[in-house]
N, C-alpha and C positions, 0 to 999 in steps of 0.2 A: 499834655503836660500835667493834667490832673491825675491821670493814671500813674505817671512817673512819680509824682509827689506822694501818693498814698501807698505805693509798692514798698514792701518792707526791705527785700533784699535783691531779688532778681527781677528786673524790669525787662519785658520783651515786647517786640513788635516786628512784623514782617520778617520772621525767622531770625531776627537779630536779638541779642540780649546785652544788658549792662548789669554787672555785679555792682550794686550800689555801695557795697562795703569796701570795694577796692577800685571801682571805676574802670575795671578791665571790661572791654567789649569784644564780642565775637559773633559768630553765626552758628546756629544750631545745625546747619548743613555742613558738618565737619567732613572734609573729603575722605572718602575711602577709595583707594586706588586699586584694590585687589582685583576688581572685576576687569579693569583695563588690561591687566597682565594675564589673568586666567581665561579671559574670553579671546580666543584666537582671532576672531574677526576684528575686534576692537584694537588688539595689539598690532595686527597687520596694517590697520588704517593709520595708526600713529607712525609706524615704520615707513609706510608709503609716503606720508606727508614729509617726513624728514628727508627721505631719499629724493623726492621731487624737488624740494628747494635746493638740495645739494646739486642736482643735475642742472637746475636753472643757473646756479652760480658757476658751475664748471663750464657751461656753454657760453658764459659771458665774462669769463676771466675775472671772477670775483671770489675772494676767499670767505668762506662761511664759518660763522661761530654761533652756536646756540647757547643761550643762557637761560636756565630754568631757575626761577626764584622760589625758594622754599616758602611753603604756606606758614603763616603766622602761628597757627595752632600746633605745628610741629616744633617750633622754636620755643614757645612759651606754654608748653602743655601743662606745666605746674600751675600757671596762673588761671587757666581756663577749665581744668579738671576740678570737680566731676560734672560741671555743667555740660561739657561735651566730652566724648570718649577720647581715649588715646588714639591718635591717628597713625595709620600705616603708610602715610604718604612718602616718607623718606626712604623706607626700605623698598617699596614697590617702584618708586621713581628710579632708584639705582638699578633695579632689575630691568626696567624698560630701557634705560640708557645702554646697558650691556647688550640687550637684544638688538637695539638699533646699530650698535657698533659691530656686531657680528656680521651684519649685512653691508654696512657702509661705515667706514671709520671716520665718522663726522666729528668735528670738534665740538664737544658739549661740556659746558661748565655747570655744575650743580653745587653751589657753595654752602651746602647744608652744614657740614662738619665745621667749617670755618666760622660761620655765623653762630652756630649753636655754642661752640667753645667760647667765643667772644662774649656771648650773652651770659654764660655761666660765670665768667671771671670778671666782668665789668659792670659798673652801675649804669652806664649809658645804654639805653634801650635801642635795640636794632629794629624794632617794629613799634608803631604807635599803639598805645593802650586802647585808643578809641577809634582805630582804623585798621584795615587789613594790610596796608602798605608798609614797606620798610622805611625807616628813618634815613637821614643822610648817613648815619653811622653804619647801618646795615647795607645801604647801597654802596658805600665806599669799599666795604669788604668784598662785595660781589665784583665791583669795578677792578680791584686789584687782582682777583683770581682770573677774571676775564682777560685782563691786559697781560698777565704772565703767559697765558696761552698764545695770545696774539703776538707777543714779542718773540716767540720762537720762530715765527714766519717773517716777522718784520723787526729785525734786531734794533733798528734805529728808533723805534717807537719809544716815547718817553712816558713812564708811569708816574703820575703825580704823587708826590710824597705828602704826608700830613703837614709838613712845614710849608707847602705851597698854598695853604689855605689860611684864611682868617676864620675865626669861630665866634658864634654867638648862640645864646640860648633863648628859647621861647616855648611857651606851653601850648601854642597853637600848632596846627597840623598842615604840612605841605605835602600834597600828593600830585601837584602839577606845577611845572616851572613857570608858566605864564602868570600864575597867581602865587605870589610868594607865600601866602598863608590862607587857608580856609578850613572849615570845620571837619572836613573829611567825610567820605561817603557813608561809612557805617554810622557815624554820628547823625548824618542827615536821615538815614533810613529809620532810625529809632524815633525821630520826630520829638526829641526832648525839648527843642526850642533853643534858638541861638542865644537867648539871654541867659540860659542856664550854663554858666561857665564853670560851675563847681566840679564838673566831671573832668575838666582840663587841669588836673592837679599835678602834672609832671612837666618838667622842662626838658626839652630835647635839644641835642647839640646840632647846630646847623653849620654847613660848610659854605664858605664864600671864597672863591679863588682870588688870589692876590692880583691876578692879571685880567680881571673882568673887563677892564677898560679897553683891552686889546681884542675883545670878542664882539664881532658884529652879528646882529640877529635880526631876522625877519620871519614872518609867519604867513601862511596861506590857509584860508578856510575854504574847503571845497564846497561847491554850491549845494550838494545834497547832504552836507554836514556829517557824513560818516567818518571823515578823516580830517585831521589837522596836520599840515605839513610845516615843519620848522626847519629853518636853515641857519647854520652857524658857520662863521668864517673866523678863524683864529689868526691874528696878525703876529706870527712868530716864525720860528724855524721849522715847524712841523711840515711834513710833505704829503702824507697819505690822507686819503679821503675815506670816510666811513658812513654807512647808512644804518640807522637804528630803527628796526621795525618790531612792533609787538604791542602788548597791552600796557596798562598804566604802570606796571612795575618798572618800565624803562624810564619813567619821568624823572625820578630822583637821580638816575645815572647821569642826567644832563648837568648836574653840578660839577662833574668830573670829566666825562668823555670828551667834550669839545676842546678841552685844553691839552689833549694828546694828539690832535689831528689838525690838518690844514682846513678841511671842510667836514662838517657833520650835518647830515640831513636826518630828519626824524619824522616818522609817521606813527602817531598813537592810534592804533586800531583798538579802541576801547571795547569793542565787541567782536572778537575773532570770527564768530559765526556769520558776520556780515560778508565774509569772503565766500561763503557758500550760498548766500541768499540771492546774489546777483553777480553774474560773470563780469559785469562792468566794474564792480568793486575790485576784483582781483586784477583785472587789466589795468586799472588806475594805479594800483600799488606797483605793479611790474613796470609801468611806464615811468613812474617817478624814480624807481630804482635805476633803471637803465639810463634815464636822463641825467641822473646824478653822476654816473660813471664812477662808482666807488671802488676802491681797492678791497674794501672789507664790508661784508653785510653781517650785522649782528641781529639775530632774532631773539627777543626776550619775552617769555611768557611766564605767568604765575603757575599754571598747571601744565604738566607735560602732555596731557591728552590733547591740549590745544594745537599740538604739532600736526594733528590730523587735518586741520583746515588748510595746511600748506600744500596738500595734494592737488589743490586747484591751480597751482602754478604749473604750467606745462613746461616742457624742456625744448621748445622749438626755436627759441631766440638764439641768434648768433652774434 
């Protein structure tokens, strides 16, 4: 806290920074995706991961959709430059998606253009200033783009409209649904101190569905604490079941997705590398997916290279 107080403009710690003039925070580890595309071995690993999870779904009569969340630094480059360089993430991600589709026409949603255009035209932020996750506004844009693709295969699916939600504003940060608000991971890694709320100088728009009372929720915490399993049941006319798997970018989607389906199950794999560290982890995820018997599996990752970890799903299940 002393270092933060005496720093004139750019306070940094643990590879993270805070611009004290604007209170925008970010990471010096700005992603450069070029090597994933230019390195044949790494590109093939990403494609293999996507193909493996597609085969898993095909063998179990599940429809697969992959949602890639844009990185904050590509949406708000003007806020973070010149502290970090301009990122090539959007351009390279689109190239990798095309490479995947050449081998297997997988349903992939990358809502970079939609979120970028909204961010340029509206005052409401699509990403938190002091965290790398998208706000409810950003998550809603991604939800709509995802649901438009799902609706092509499931015409009766209902896409929640803005009028289906109540709204409120708060300057605190929500990145997980079991905790309505907390300080956010980037903020924590900077160790500014919880009492220093001056950095929280912006109010964000929060979504609260009008039919929340019709949503039943329970949660399982697995004994080795790598995964949290969430179960939602919506008491309405929805028929289909969905399973949402991936990193923390999927959390704010839970303000919208459960209200389009009869059942929603969710595993937050906060560290996708855990799929590779222990075969038991991959088997656990597979067992929960199969037990859920979903019509739809949505994989949501922040970085497209994380798709390579899905190669540890085999295709033997029937």
